[in-house]
C-alpha positions in Angstrom: 186.5 25.0 89.3 189.4 22.7 90.8 189.2 23.7 94.4 188.0 21.3 97.0 185.2 23.5 98.1 182.3 21.7 99.0 178.9 23.3 97.4 175.6 23.0 99.4 172.9 24.9 97.5 169.3 24.8 98.4 167.7 22.9 95.6 164.2 23.5 96.8 162.4 23.9 93.5 159.6 25.9 94.9 162.0 28.7 95.7 163.8 31.1 93.3 167.1 29.4 92.6 170.7 31.3 92.9 174.3 30.4 93.0 175.3 27.7 90.6 171.8 27.0 89.3 172.0 23.4 90.6 170.0 21.6 92.8 172.7 20.8 95.8 170.4 19.6 98.7 170.7 16.1 99.9 167.2 15.3 98.5 166.1 16.3 95.0 162.5 15.9 96.2 162.5 17.4 99.6 158.6 17.7 100.0 158.2 14.0 100.0 158.3 11.9 103.0 161.1 9.2 102.9 158.6 6.6 104.0 156.3 7.2 101.1 157.7 4.9 98.8 155.0 5.1 96.2 154.9 9.0 96.1 158.6 9.1 95.5 158.1 6.4 92.6 155.6 8.5 91.1 157.8 11.7 91.5 160.8 9.8 89.8 158.4 8.6 87.0 157.3 12.1 86.4 160.9 13.2 85.9 161.8 10.4 83.7 158.7 11.1 81.4 159.8 15.0 81.3 163.1 14.1 80.3 161.8 11.9 77.6 159.3 14.5 76.5 161.8 17.4 76.3 164.5 15.1 74.8 166.4 15.1 77.9 167.0 11.6 78.4 170.2 9.8 79.1 171.6 7.6 76.5 171.9 4.9 79.0 172.6 2.2 76.6 176.1 3.5 76.4 179.0 3.5 78.9 180.7 6.9 79.3 183.8 5.4 77.5 181.7 4.4 74.5 180.0 7.7 74.5 183.2 9.8 74.8 184.6 8.1 71.6 181.9 9.8 69.6 182.5 13.2 71.3 185.4 15.8 70.6 187.3 17.5 73.2 186.2 21.4 73.9 189.7 21.9 75.6 192.9 20.3 75.2 193.0 18.8 78.8 189.7 16.7 77.8 187.9 17.8 80.8 185.0 18.8 78.7 183.8 16.7 75.8 180.8 17.4 73.6 178.5 15.7 71.1 176.3 18.1 69.0 173.1 16.5 68.1 171.3 19.4 66.8 172.8 22.8 66.1 171.7 26.1 64.9 172.9 28.2 62.0 173.9 31.3 63.8 177.1 32.3 65.2 178.7 30.4 68.2 177.2 31.5 71.4 179.3 34.5 73.1 180.9 34.0 76.2 178.8 36.9 77.7 175.5 35.9 76.4 172.2 35.2 78.0 171.1 31.7 77.3 167.6 30.0 77.7 167.9 26.3 78.3 167.0 23.2 79.9 169.4 20.4 81.2 169.6 17.0 82.8 172.6 15.7 84.5 173.4 12.0 85.1 175.7 9.6 86.4 176.9 6.7 84.2 174.2 4.4 83.0 171.2 5.9 85.0 167.7 6.8 83.8 166.9 9.4 86.5 168.9 12.8 86.5 170.5 13.6 89.9 170.2 17.2 88.8 167.8 19.1 86.6 166.3 22.4 85.4 163.0 20.4 85.3 162.6 20.8 89.0 163.5 24.5 89.1 161.8 27.5 88.0 158.3 25.8 88.2 159.6 23.5 85.4 160.2 26.5 82.8 163.6 26.9 80.9 166.2 29.0 82.8 167.7 32.0 81.6 171.3 32.3 82.5 173.9 34.8 81.9 177.2 33.3 80.7 180.6 34.7 82.2 179.0 35.7 85.4 180.1 32.5 87.4 176.4 31.1 87.7 177.0 27.7 86.1 179.9 25.1 86.3 182.9 25.9 84.2 182.4 23.0 82.0 179.0 24.1 80.9 180.1 27.5 79.8 182.9 26.0 77.9 180.5 23.5 76.3 177.6 26.1 75.4 180.3 28.5 73.9 181.3 25.6 71.6 177.8 25.5 70.1 176.1 27.6 67.4 172.7 29.1 68.4 170.2 30.3 68.7 168.9 26.7 69.2 170.8 23.5 69.8 170.7 20.0 71.7 174.2 18.8 72.9 175.7 16.0 75.1 178.5 17.2 77.4 180.7 14.9 79.5 182.3 17.0 82.5 185.3 15.6 84.3 185.3 16.5 87.9 187.7 19.2 87.3 185.5 21.0 85.1 182.5 20.7 87.4 182.5 20.4 91.2 186.2 19.6 91.8 188.0 16.5 92.5 186.3 15.8 95.8 182.7 16.4 94.4 180.0 18.1 96.5 178.8 15.5 99.2 176.9 13.9 100.2 174.9 13.7 96.7 177.3 14.8 94.1 180.1 12.2 93.6 183.6 13.2 92.3 182.8 11.3 89.2 182.3 12.3 85.3 178.8 13.5 84.6 176.8 13.5 81.4 174.7 16.8 81.0 172.0 16.5 78.2 171.2 20.1 77.1 168.4 21.6 75.0 169.3 25.3 74.3 166.4 27.2 73.3 167.6 31.0 72.9 170.6 32.9 72.9 170.7 36.7 73.6 173.8 38.6 72.7 173.6 41.6 74.9 176.9 43.1 74.2 177.2 42.8 70.5 176.9 46.8 69.9 179.6 47.5 72.3 181.9 44.8 71.0 181.2 46.0 67.4 182.0 49.7 68.3 185.4 48.5 69.9 186.5 46.8 66.5 188.7 48.8 64.0 186.9 50.0 60.7 188.4 47.1 58.5 186.7 44.5 61.0 183.3 46.3 61.2 183.1 46.2 57.3 183.4 42.4 57.2 180.2 40.6 56.3 180.5 38.0 58.8 180.8 40.8 61.6 177.7 42.5 60.1 175.6 39.5 60.3 176.5 38.3 63.8 175.9 42.0 64.9 172.7 42.6 63.1 171.2 39.1 64.3 171.9 40.2 68.0 170.4 43.5 67.6 167.2 42.2 65.8 166.8 39.3 68.6 167.1 42.3 71.3 164.7 44.3 69.3 162.2 41.5 68.8 162.3 40.9 72.7 161.9 44.6 73.4 159.0 44.7 70.9 157.0 42.2 72.7 157.2 44.1 75.8 155.7 47.0 73.8 158.7 49.1 74.2 158.5 50.3 70.7 160.7 53.4 70.9 163.8 51.2 72.2 163.1 48.7 69.4 163.3 51.6 67.0 166.6 52.5 68.1 167.9 48.8 67.7 166.7 48.8 64.3 168.3 52.1 63.6 171.7 50.7 65.0 171.2 47.7 62.7 170.7 49.9 59.7 173.8 51.8 60.7 176.0 48.4 60.9 174.5 47.3 57.5 175.5 50.6 55.9 179.2 50.1 56.6 179.2 46.3 55.4 181.3 45.7 52.3 179.9 42.3 50.8 182.5 40.5 48.8 180.3 38.8 46.2 176.5 38.7 45.1 175.3 36.1 47.6 176.6 38.4 50.4 175.2 41.5 48.8 171.8 39.7 48.5 172.0 38.8 52.2 172.6 42.3 53.1 169.6 43.6 51.0 167.5 41.0 52.8 168.4 42.3 56.2 167.7 45.9 55.1 164.3 44.7 54.0 163.7 43.4 57.4 164.8 46.5 59.0 162.5 48.7 56.8 159.3 46.5 57.5 160.1 46.3 61.3 160.6 50.1 61.7 157.5 50.9 59.6 155.5 48.5 62.2 157.2 50.2 65.2 156.5 53.8 63.8 152.8 52.8 63.4 152.7 51.5 66.9 153.9 54.9 68.3 151.4 56.7 66.1 153.8 58.3 63.8 152.1 57.1 60.4 154.1 59.6 58.2 157.5 57.9 59.3 155.7 54.5 58.6 155.1 55.7 55.0 158.9 56.8 54.8 160.0 53.4 55.7 157.7 51.8 53.2 159.2 54.2 50.4 162.8 53.3 51.6 161.7 49.7 51.1 160.3 50.1 47.7 163.6 51.7 46.6 165.4 48.4 47.1 162.5 45.9 46.4 159.2 46.0 45.0 156.7 47.2 47.8 154.0 45.0 46.0 155.7 42.1 47.1 155.7 42.5 50.8 152.5 41.8 52.2 153.1 42.9 55.9 154.5 46.4 54.4 151.5 46.7 52.2 149.2 46.2 55.0 151.0 48.9 57.4 150.9 51.4 54.5 147.2 50.9 54.6 146.8 51.3 58.4 149.2 54.6 58.3 146.9 56.0 55.5 144.1 55.1 57.3 145.5 56.8 60.5 146.0 59.9 58.3 142.3 59.9 57.2 143.3 58.8 53.5 140.8 56.1 53.4 140.7 55.8 49.6 144.4 55.1 49.8 144.3 52.8 52.8 141.9 50.7 50.8 144.2 50.3 47.8 147.0 49.1 49.9 144.7 46.7 52.0 143.7 45.1 48.7 147.2 44.7 47.4 148.1 43.0 50.9 145.1 40.8 50.4 145.9 39.7 47.0 149.3 38.3 48.4 147.6 36.7 51.2 143.8 36.0 50.4 143.2 33.8 53.5 144.8 36.5 55.9 142.1 37.5 58.3 144.0 40.2 59.9 143.9 41.9 56.5 140.5 40.8 55.5 138.7 42.3 58.6 140.1 46.0 58.3 139.7 45.9 54.8 135.8 45.1 54.9 135.4 47.4 57.8 137.0 50.3 55.9 135.1 49.6 52.9 131.9 49.6 54.6 132.9 52.9 56.5 133.6 54.5 52.9 130.1 53.6 51.6 128.3 55.0 54.7 130.4 58.0 54.6 129.6 58.6 51.1 125.9 58.2 51.9 125.9 60.4 54.9 127.9 63.1 52.9 125.1 62.9 50.2 122.3 63.5 52.8 124.2 66.3 54.4 124.6 68.3 51.4 120.9 67.6 50.5 119.9 69.0 53.8 122.2 71.9 53.4 121.1 72.9 50.0 117.5 72.3 51.0 117.1 69.9 48.1 115.5 66.6 48.0 116.0 64.7 44.9 112.9 64.0 42.8 112.3 62.5 39.4 112.1 65.1 37.0 109.1 64.7 34.8 108.5 66.6 31.2 105.8 69.3 31.7 103.0 68.9 28.9 100.4 71.5 28.1 97.1 71.3 26.6 97.5 73.5 23.6 97.8 72.9 19.9 101.0 73.0 18.0 99.9 76.3 15.9 99.5 78.1 19.3 103.2 77.0 20.4 104.5 78.0 16.9 102.8 81.3 16.7 104.3 82.3 20.4 107.6 81.4 19.4 107.5 83.4 16.2 106.2 86.4 18.0 108.8 86.2 20.7 111.6 85.9 18.1 110.2 89.1 16.5 110.1 91.0 19.6 113.6 89.6 21.0 115.1 91.0 17.7 114.1 94.6 18.6 116.2 97.2 20.4 113.2 99.5 21.4 110.6 99.0 24.2 107.6 96.9 22.6 104.4 95.2 23.7 102.1 92.9 22.3 98.7 92.2 24.1 97.4 88.7 23.5 93.5 88.2 23.2 91.5 87.7 26.2 89.9 84.4 27.1 93.0 82.3 27.1 93.1 79.1 29.0 95.3 78.3 32.0 97.4 75.9 30.0 97.6 78.4 27.2 99.0 81.0 29.8 101.4 78.6 31.3 102.8 77.3 28.1 103.3 81.1 27.0 105.4 81.8 30.3 107.6 78.8 29.5 108.2 79.6 26.1 109.0 83.5 26.9 111.4 82.6 29.6 113.8 80.8 26.9 114.1 84.4 25.2 116.4 87.0 26.8 114.7 90.5 27.5 111.3 89.2 27.3 108.6 89.0 30.1 105.1 88.3 30.5 102.5 91.0 32.1 99.1 89.6 33.6 96.4 91.9 34.5 92.8 90.8 35.9 91.6 87.4 36.6 89.2 84.8 34.8 88.0 85.4 31.4 88.7 89.0 31.5 92.4 88.6 32.2 94.6 90.3 30.0 98.1 88.9 29.0 100.7 90.9 27.3 104.4 90.1 26.3 106.9 92.9 26.9 110.2 93.7 25.4 112.3 96.1 27.6 114.4 98.5 26.1 118.1 97.8 25.8 120.0 100.9 27.4 
C-alpha cells in the first residue's frame, strides 16, 4: 500500500474489529484516564507480560539493521524481510487461506508493542482471510512465505509495504516496523477448486495430492467439531477421490498415500456411526482391513464394536471391544462400554432363562433317583414277566396276587413303562386291590 492515505481505524478492543485489523486509534488503551499513571503502567505491564508468555516479545537487544542482516527478502525490493523461528512441515500458506494468528508490532528497540492482537477479540487469536485486503500487504507477503500449519516468524516491514511513506498519524510513524507473529492454524478453503482446475497430469502428482488432501482433512476436522457429520463425510469422500488419482513414484510416496487412505477409512467409519449408519461403518472397516490389518487399529476396532452393538450384535461387539482394549489397555473410553456390554449380556442370558422357564412352566429342581422298598427277586421277576408278555403278538393279561404293598405297585408301574405295548390295570382298594399287566394286541 503505497498511497498517502491516512488510516484512522477504531482500535477499541472491546468492539469487534474490522478494516485492516489494526488498532489505529490515538490511544492503545482508550478506557484509561490519562491522569491515572499507575493504571496505565499496570496495563502496559500486562501487555508486556502477555507478549512474553505468548512468545510475541520484541528482540529489543538488536537494532533493525542487525536484525535485518539475519533475515531474507520476501520480495526483490527488500520492503518485506523475514526470519523464520519455527516452521510447520506442511505446504506454504496459500494466498487465499484463512489463518489464525497473534501478532505484536514494535518500533525499533521498544518493549511495548504499538499494535497487537492481544488487545483485540478479547485476547483470542484472530482468524483472517488472506487476499481480501484485511491486513497490510507486507503481512500477506510474509505469511505466504511460511509453511504451516503452525509457525513463528519475525517480519520487518518498510513503510511501502505497510501504511505508506507518510504512515498513519498521529500514532503510526512512517518508519520500519517489526511484526512478531505466531501462526496457529491455516485453513485452505479453496483447495478443491484449485485441484479441479488442474490438468490431469498435475492432479496425479504426489505433492499436489498431499497438499489437497491435507486441506480437505483440515476442513473436515473443523466441520466434524461442529457436529456436521454429513458435510465431513463429503470432504473425506473427496479426499479418497484425490488419493485414487495419485501416482506415487516410489515406495515412500506409496506408503504415505496408504497412510492417508487409512486415515480416511477410519474417519469415515466414525462419521457414519455418528449419523446412525452402522452398516456403512462396518464397510469402511472392511475397506481398511483390505489395505492394512484391522486388528492394529484401535479406533477402528472400537467403532466396529459400537456399530455391531447398534445393530444388536452384542457378542460380535464384545469381541471388537476386547481387541481394541488389548491395544490400549488403559483406555477408559473402551473399557467402560466393554464392561457395560459384558454385564448386559450376562443379565440378558439370565433373563432369557427365566423367561423360558416361565413359558414352559418348568422350575428346575434337582432330580433324585427314586428307590422302592422291594427286594431284588421281585424286580427280576417282574422284568422277566414283562419281557415274555412284550414278545407276544396276541392280547395277554397276567394277574398279580393281591396284597401287594404300595412300593411294590409303584415299582411294578415303573418297570412296565419301560416296555412298549404293556400297561398296568388296577381294580379295587387296599389289600383286596387287584393288579394286572396287560399286553395289547398288535393290529
